[in-house]
N, C-alpha and C positions, 0 to 999 in steps of 0.2 A: 643867782641860785647855785649852790655848790654842785660840782660836776656829779657827785655821787647821787644827789637828789634828782638831778636831771636824768641820769641813767635809770634810776629806780622808776620815775614817773613814766618815762618813755617806754620802758620794757613792760611795765604793768599795763600801760594803755594798749599796746599792740597785742599782748597775750589776752587781755580782756576782750578785745575786738574779735580775735580768732575764736575764743571760747564761745562768745555770744553768737557769732556767725554760724559756728558749728551747731549750736543748739537750735538756732532759728531756721537754718537752711543747710543741713549737712550735705545734701546732694549737690548743691551749688558749690560748696566749698571743696568737696572731693573732686568734682569735674574740673574746677579751676586748678587745683593742685596737681591733678593727674596730667593735664596738658603741659604744665611747666616742667614737671619731673621727667616725663617722657621725652620732651624736647632736649632737656639738658643731658639725659642719659645718652641720647642719640648722638649729640655733638661733642660731649665732654667725657664720655665713658672712659676713653683712653687715659685721660688725665687723672681720674679717680684711681684707676688701677696703678698708674705710675706713681702717684703720690703715696698710696698705701705701701707699695713695695719699697719705695725710697725710705719710708719711715722704719720699715722692718730692717733693711740693710744697715741703716745708720745706727739704730739701737744696738744691733749685734756688733758692728764695728767698734762703737764706743765701749761696750762691755768688755771686749777682749783686747782693747788697746790700753796704753798706760793711763788714759783718762778714766778707765774703770776704777782706779784707786781713789778718785775724788769722792769725798763724803758729802752727802746732802745735809749740810749744816757745818758747824765748826768741827775742826779736826778731832776734838775730844768728845763730840756728841755721839751718843749711842741710841739704838732704836727704843721707842717707847713700848712697843708691843712685841710679843713673842712671834717667831716666824710663822707658826701655825695660825695664830689669831690674825696676823697681818694678811696672810694669804686668804683666809676665810672672809675677811672684810672686803678685800678688793674683788674677790670672786662674787660675793653677794651683791656688791654695788655694780659690778660690770655686766653680768649676764645670768644671774642665778635663775630667775623666773623663766627666761627664754629657753634655757636648757630643759626645764620641765615641760614646757609647752611643745617644743619641737623634737623631743627625744626620739619619738617613733615616726612622727608625721613627715619630718623633712627627708630622711633617707628614702622612705617609701614614695614620696612625691617625686623625687629625682629619678628613682627607679622606674616609676610609671611613665615618665617622659622619655627616658633614655631607652627603655625596653623596645620601643618601636624602631630604634635606630641601630642598636647593636645587640649582640647575643645576651642571653640571660646572665651568665657568669660575669661578663664584662660590664653589663648595665648595673648589676649589683655592686661591683667593685668601684665603678665610677660614681655611683650614688654616694657611697661612703666617702670617697675622696672629696667630692664636691662639699659634702656636709662638714667634714673635718677642715677643709679649707676655709669655709665661711666662719667657723668658730675658733680657729686656730691662731697662729702666730701673727697673721696680718691684723686681726681684730685687736689683739693685745698690744701690738706695736703702735697702732693708732692711739690707744689709751696711753701706752707707756711713753711715747714721744711727747705727748702733751703734758702728762704728769711730770716727766723728767724735767722739762723746760720750766714749768712753774715751780717745782721743788728747788731746782738749782738757783733760780733768781730770788726766790723767796728766802731760802735758808742760808744762802751764801752771800747774797747781795742786799738782803733786807727789804726787798720790794713787797708790795701787797700781793696776796694770792689772787691775782687777776690775770686774765688771758692777755690783756694789753700791757701789763706791767713790764715784761721783758723788753718790748720795743721802746717804751718810754725810758727805761733804764739805759739801754744802749745808745739812745740818741737824746740825751737830756737837753731840754730847751728848744727842741725842734717842734715847730707847730704841726708839721705833717705827721710826726710820730704820735703826738697827743690825739690828733683826729682819728688816725688809723687805729690806735690803741683803744679809743672810746668805742669806735664802731665794732672792733673785735669783741669787746666786752658785751656790747648790745646784742650782737648776733649769737654770742655764746649763750646768753640768757634765753633767747628765743629757741635755739637748738635744744637746750636742756629741757625747757618746759614742755615743748611739743614731744620730744623723745620720751621723757618720763611719763607724760600723760598718756601717750600711746601704749607704752609697755604696761602701765597700770590697767588700762582697758583690757589688753590681751590677758593679763593675769586674772582679772575678774572673770572674763569669759571662761577661763580654765577652772577657777575655783568653783564657779557656778555649775559646771559640768561634773566636777568631783562631788559636790554636795548632792546633785541630782542622782549620781550613781549610788551614793551612800543611802539616801533617803528614799530612793525610787520615786522621785517626783519629776515633773516636767520642768525644763529650763524655761522660765518666763520672765517678764519684766519685774514682777514682784521679787523673785529670787535675786536677779541681777542688781536691782536697786537696793535690795536689803543688804547684799554683800558689800556694795559700795559704801553704804551708811556705816556698817560695822567697821570697815577698813578705815574710813575717815575718823570714826570714834576712837580707833586704836592709835592712829599716827598723830592726831592732833595733840594729845597730852605729851607724847614723846618730843614734840617740838618745843615744849616749855622747859626742858631740862638740857643739860650739857650732853654733847654727842658722846664723847669719851668711852668709858668701858661698857656702857649699855649696848652700844652698837656691836662691840666685840662679842658680848654674850649672845645677842640675837643672831649674829652672823655665824658664830660657832655652832649654835643649835641648829640653824638651817643647814649648815654644811654637814654636820653629823648625820642628819636625816638623809641627805643626798648620798653620802657615802654608804650608809646602811642600805638604801634602796638599790644602788648599783651592785653591791655585794650580794643582796638577796636575789636580784635578777639573774646574775651569773650562776649562782649556786643552784637555784631551783629551775632555771631555764635549761635549754639545751647547752650545757656547759662547754662541751668540747667544741661545738660550732661557734659559740660566742668568743671563747678564748682564741680560737683560730682567726675569727673576724677581727679581734682587737689587734693581734700581732700583724695580720695582713694589712689592716688599715694604717697602722703605725709605719710600716715599711713603705707603703704607697705614698703616705703623706711626706715622709722624709725625702723620698726621691723626687717628689713633684712640687713641693711647696714653693720654691723660688721660681721655677719656670711658670708655674700656674699663675703666679702673681702678675705676669706680663701677658697672659692670654686673654684676648678680647673677642675671639671667635668671629673674625671678619669674613671667613671663607666657608661658613657652615650653613648659610641660608637664613631665611627670615625667622623660622621657628626657634632655631638654636640661639640666634642673637636676642630674641625676645626672652627666652629662658635666662640667658646671661643677664639681661637688664633687670628682669623680675626678681632674680635671686642674688647673684654675685654682686652686681652694682648696688642693689638695694641694701644688702648687708653691709658693704663697705661704707656706704653713706649713713647707714643706721649706726655703725660704730662711731663714725665721725660726729653724729648728732649727740651721742653720749660722751664724746671725747672730752669736752670741757668739764662736764659734771664729774665723770670718773677721774679725769685728770686732777682736778682740784682735790677731790676726796682722797685719792691715792697719794698725792703729794703730801697732804696733811698728815697721813698716818705713816709716812715713810721717812720722816726726819731721822737722821743718824745713820742711815744705810749708805753704803758706797754705791756708786753707779753700777758697778758689776753685780753686786747683790740685788740691786733694784731690778735690773734688766732680767737677770736669770729668774728671779721670783715672779715678776709681773708677766713675762712672756712664756716661760716654759712650764711652770707648775699648772696654771689653768689649762694650757693647751693639752698637756698629758692627761689631765683629768677628763677633758672633753672627749678625747679619742677613746678612752675607756668607756665613758658614759654612752656615747653614740654606738660604740661597738656592742655594748650590752643591749640597750633598748632598741636601737635601729637594727641590730643583729637578729633579735627575735622577730621583728616585723618582717625582715627579709627571709628568715628561715620559714615562717609560715607561708609567705607568698611563693617562694620557690618550690615548696613542697605541696602546692596545690590549693591551699586555702587562701581566699582573697578578701576576707572580711575586713581586716585592718586596712588593706590597700583601698577598698571601697570607702571605708570611713574617712580617709583623708580627703575624699572628694565631696563628702556630704556633711561631715561634722568634725572638722579638724581639731577642735578643742577637746574632743572626747577620745582621741586616739590613744593617748598615754593611759587613760583609765581602762580603755578597751583591752590593752595589753595586759594590764594588771589583773583583769578578770580571768585571764587564761592561766594564772599562776595561783598556787595555794595562798590562803590568808588574804584574799583580795580586799576584804573589808578593811583590814588593818593597814595594808599598804596604800590603799586609796586615801584613807584618813591621813596617813603620814605625808602623802604627796600634797594633799590640800593644805595641811599645816605648813609644809615647807614652802609652797607657793605663796601662801599668805605672809610668812615671815620674810621671804625674799622681796615681796612687793613693799611691805611696811618699811624695811631697811632702806630700800631704794628711794622711796618717797621722803623719808626723814632726812637722809643724807643729801638728797637733791634739794630739799627746802633749805637746809643749812648752806649749801653751796650757792644757791640762788641769792640767799640773804647776804652771803659774803660778797658776791659780785655787785649787788645792788647797793651796798653800803661802802664801796670804795676799798674793799679788801679786808674788812673786819672778819677774822676767823671765828668769832663768836657773835654773830649779828643779834640784835635785840629780839626777844621772843615775839614782839609784835610783827616784825618783818617776816620772821619765819612762819608765823600763823597766816599772814597774808598770802605767802607763797604756797603754803599747804592747801589753803582754800582754792586758790587758782589752779593748782594741779588737779584738785578734785573736779573743778569746772571743766578743765580740758579733757579729763577722762570721761566726763559725761558726754561731751561732744564726740569723742572717739567711739564710745559705746553706741551712740545714736547712729553712727555710720553703718553698724550692723554687720560688718565683715572684717576679717583680718587683713584682706588685701587693701581696703580703704585705709585702715590704720597704718599699714606700711607706707602707703603713698603720702599720708600726712606727715609721718615722721621724716621721710625723705625730703619733703618740702622745707621743713625747718632746718635741715642740716646743709643744704646745698651751698650757701655762701660760706659756711665754715670749712669746706674743703680747701679753699685757698688760704684761709687763716691758719689751718693746721700746718700747711707748708711753710708759711711765714714764721710760725713758732719754731719749726725745726731749724730754719736759718738762723733765728735768734740764738738757739741753743748752741749751734756750732760756733757762732761768732763769740758768744759768751765764754765758751770753753777755751777758745784760742786766746782771748784776753786773760783768762785765768792762768794760762800757761801749763806746760806739762808738769804733772805732779812729781814731787821727789819720791825716790824709791822707798823711803821709810814712812811715807804718809799712811 
C-alpha cells in the first residue's frame, strides 16, 4: 500500500473514532482528555513556553540576518498575491473567528481573576497585557516558523508540502527519518482536524448568539444545528473548486468588516479612553513580550498557576495545534517573498492589529467595569459567547454591527474550514497541493462530524481541552521543524549581497 494511502487511512480512522466517541460519549472523552492535558501542562509547561519563545527569537534573528535576503522560491520568483490580500488571507486562516469571539470576554475574564490580587488600575493593565501576549508575536511565531520551514524546503528544495518532508530531505535514505517524518505528518493531521473542528464549534456558538440577538429568539438546539447545516452547505461547494483567488476575496471581505468594526468601536465609544488604552497596551507589550515568554509562575500559588495553565499554556498549545494547518496554507500563499518580508508580514502585521482590536473592544469592557457597571463582566461568567454582542448593544446602530459581526464570523469559519480541508487533503495525498475533490469532501465532512462532537460538549472550556489534546504531540514536532530549518539554511549558505 503506498505510504500516502496508509497515512490517509490511518488518519481518517483515528479522526473518525474520535468523532464517533465524542458523539456517543462526550463526557467520557472530555474527562479522558482533561486528565492527559492537565498532567502534561503540569510536567511540561516549561517546555511549551521555552519552545514558543525559541521560535519567536529564531524567526526574528533570521529576518534581520543576511539569511533574510533568501527568497522562498527561485531567485527570480515574485509573490502571487498583493501584500494586503496576503495578510488578509493569513489572518483569516490564523485566528479571525477567535478575535471576534474573545474580543471583550478575554480581557474582562483576566481582569476578574486579577482584581482580587492587585489594584484596579494594575489588574486592568495586566489583563490587557495577558490578552495581547496570548494573541501576539508568540502565536504568529509558532505559525511562522512552521510555515517558513515548509516554504523553504518546498520552494527551494522541491519537497512536497508535508510536515515530515524537511526531515526526509535532510536525511535521504535514512529509515528513522522516514518513520519520524511519517509520524509527524500523521500527528499534524490529527492536530489540524481537532483544532479546526473545535474552532468551528466555537464560531457556531457565537454565530448562534448573534442570530439570537438579531431575531430576539432563544439559543437552542434547532438554531445551533441549523447554523451548522447552513455552514456545511456553504463550504462543501467551495471544496470542489480551486483555492486560488476565491479565498483572497472571502478573506478580504472578512478583514474589511473587521477593520470597519474596530474603527466604528473607537469612534463611537469612549474614544479618548480607547486610544489611551491602545497606546498603553502597545508600550506594555513591547516592554514585556520577551520576558513574559519565559514566565511560568512557579512562585505565585496554586490559583495563579492554574490560571497560567488554563489560559497561557492552553493558547500556546492551541496555536501549535493550528501550526501545521496555518503553516502549510501560509507557505502556499507566500512563494516569492524573502524570509525578511515573510517574517515581518506574518509576525508584526497581525500582532499590531490584535493590539488595536483588543484595545478597542476590551477597552470598552474595562471602561464600563471600572466605572461601576458590571453587566459585561457578569456576562463573561454566564454566557461568554454573547459578550461581544452585549457590547455592540451599548453603541449606536447595534443591529447593523451585530449583523456585520455575524457575517464576519461566518466568513472566517468558512475560509478556515475550506483551507483546512485543502491542507488535510495535501497531507493525506503525499503533498499534492491540489488534492482531488473527493479527498477534500471527505475531510470537509469529517470536520463537520468533529464540530458536532465539540458542540455536544456544551462548553467552551471542554472545546479548549479537546483542542489541546490534539496538539500535545506536535509541540515536539514543531521544535524538530525549527532545527530542520536552521540546518537547511546552513546548507544553503549565506546569500550573496545582490540576491
